[in-house]
C-alpha positions in Angstrom: 12.0 51.2 63.2 14.9 49.8 65.3 13.3 46.3 65.0 13.1 46.6 61.2 16.9 47.3 60.7 18.1 43.8 61.8 15.4 42.1 59.7 16.3 44.1 56.6 20.0 43.4 57.3 19.4 39.7 57.6 17.4 39.6 54.4 20.0 41.5 52.5 22.7 39.1 53.7 20.6 36.2 52.7 19.9 37.7 49.3 23.6 38.3 48.6 24.5 34.8 49.7 21.9 33.3 47.4 23.1 35.4 44.5 26.8 35.0 44.9 27.0 31.5 46.3 25.9 29.4 43.3 28.2 31.4 41.0 31.3 30.2 42.9 30.2 26.6 42.6 30.3 26.8 38.8 33.7 28.5 38.8 35.5 25.1 39.3 38.2 24.2 36.8 36.9 21.9 34.2 39.2 19.5 32.3 40.1 20.6 28.8 38.6 18.3 26.1 41.0 15.7 24.8 41.7 15.0 21.2 39.3 12.1 21.6 36.5 14.4 22.8 34.2 11.7 24.1 36.8 10.0 26.3 38.4 11.9 29.1 40.3 9.5 31.3 42.1 11.9 33.6 42.6 9.1 36.2 44.0 6.7 33.5 41.8 3.8 34.5 40.3 3.0 31.1 42.1 0.5 28.9 42.6 1.1 25.2 39.8 -1.4 24.2 37.3 0.5 26.4 38.2 3.9 25.0 37.9 2.6 21.5 34.4 1.2 22.3 33.3 4.5 23.8 34.6 6.4 20.8 33.0 4.0 18.3 29.5 4.2 20.0 29.6 8.0 20.2 30.8 8.4 16.6 28.0 6.2 15.4 25.5 8.2 17.5 26.9 11.5 16.1 26.6 10.1 12.6 23.0 9.0 13.2 22.1 12.3 14.8 23.4 14.3 11.8 21.4 12.0 9.5 18.2 12.6 11.5 18.9 16.3 11.6 19.1 16.5 7.8 15.8 14.5 7.5 13.9 16.8 9.8 15.5 20.1 8.5 14.3 19.3 4.9 10.6 19.4 5.9 
């Protein structure tokens, strides 16, 4: 019985670590979305032309995605 207590204690600590540990990793502060949702340049390394290109490509993708969604939802 005395040999069982340290094993159970170790397993309990391991279980608690596995349950609590990952939760704290996801608790990091995430940046708030900017008014230009697809471009978040917190380090300010992107020039205006690059930001416009990213926005243009993503808006076109979003438009196509909506069109495809309408096609498939009508069936």
